[in-house]
N, C-alpha and C positions, 0 to 999 in steps of 0.2 A: 891417284886416279882410280875410279871404280870401274868394274868390268860389267858390261851390259851389251846386248846385241843392238846394232843400229836400228832405230825405228821403234824399239820397244817402248811402250808407255812407261813413264816414270813421273812421280810427283815432282813439283817444282823444287829444284835444288836451292840450297841456302848460300848466301854470300860467304866468302872466306875472309877472315881477318887479314888486313894489310894488302889485299889484292882487290883491284877494282878496274873499271873502265875509265880511261882518261881521253878527253877530247882536245885536239889542238888544231888550230887553223893558221896556216902560213900562206897568206895571200889567197890563191885559188886552190891550194892543196890542203885537204882535210885529212886528219888522222884520228882514228879511234883505236886505242890500244889497251889490252888487258895485261896487267902485271902489277908490280909494286912501284909506287910513285918514286920518281927521282932515282931510278936504278936501271940496271941492264936486264932485270928480270922481266922478260917479255914472253907471254904465252901465245897471244894472237894479236895481229895488227891488221887493220883495214885502212886502206888509203884510197882516196878518190880525188878527182879534180871537180871543183864545184859545178853542179848541174849536169855532170856527165853520165851518171847512172852506172859507171864502170868502176869496179873495185879491184885493187891489187891486194891480195891476201899474203900474209907472211906469218909463219910459226916457227918455233925452235923445237926440233925433235932430237931424240937420242941418236936415231939412225936415219939414213937417207929414205925418202919416200917418193913414190910416183903419184900419190893421191893425197889430197887434203880433204878429209871427211868431216863434215860439220852437221850438227843436229840441234834442233830447237823445237820443243813441244811436239815431237813425233815427226816433224819434217826433216828429211835428211838430204844432203847433197854431196856428191863426190866430184871434186874438181881435179883435173889432171895437174900434176905439180912437178916442179923442178927442185932439186936439192943441191946445196953447195955447203962447204964447211962454214960454220957460223962465224969463225974468226975471233969475235970478242970473247967467247967462251966455248967450251966443248959442245959438240953436237952439230946438227945440220940445220941450216936456214932453208926452210921449205916454202916455196912461193907458188901462187896460182892466181888466176884471174876469174872474176865472177861479175854478176850484175846485182845491183841493189834490189831489183824487183824479184829476184829468185825467192821462192817461198820460204826457204830456211832463214833468209835475212828479214823478210817481212814478219815472220813469227818471232825472231829475235827482237825485232823492233817493238813488238807488242808485249812480249813476256819479260824482257830485260835479262835474258840469259841465252847462251848458246854453248853447246858442248863440242869440244875438240877431241877427235879420236886419233890415237896413235897406236896402230895395230889393234889389239883387243882392249886397250885402255881408253876409257872415256873420262874426260875432265870437264866438268861444267864450269863455265866462266860466267859468274853471276854478278850483276851490278848491285851495289848497295843502294838502298832507297834514294839517297841524296844524289847519286850519280846517274840515275835512270834518264834524267833529262839530257845527259851527254849523248846517249844513244839516239834519242829523237833528234837532237840538234844535228848530229852527224848525217843521219839519213835524210832529213829534210833539206839540208844543204847539198848533199850529193845528187839528189834527184832520183 
């Protein structure tokens, strides 16, 4: 994770090998998750019910957090969060609620990346070119 202050301008980050955004639909529930395919390696997960416009956010942090801070292209948003032991692996499962229309998600939708902050550490979560359509499919279906 790189260190940078929230909202500071930065050039577009590059995708990371073996990490990407994955889209899944199970009836009315849609999930967009960033991590390694077919593994428990999860950085950030967005879940919505089709057409609702409401998001459930989840991230895995080293320590408990009361805030989930996201940034994309200079737009930042701080969401009140809850923490609990991750269970599957070490760390904390941090959850929050948001709206698809929040500026940070609209910027993510257009740029194909969003940065997740844990304390002073910033980790860009960048879609590979072939998976950018997963982001658009997710937000189009969520409303």
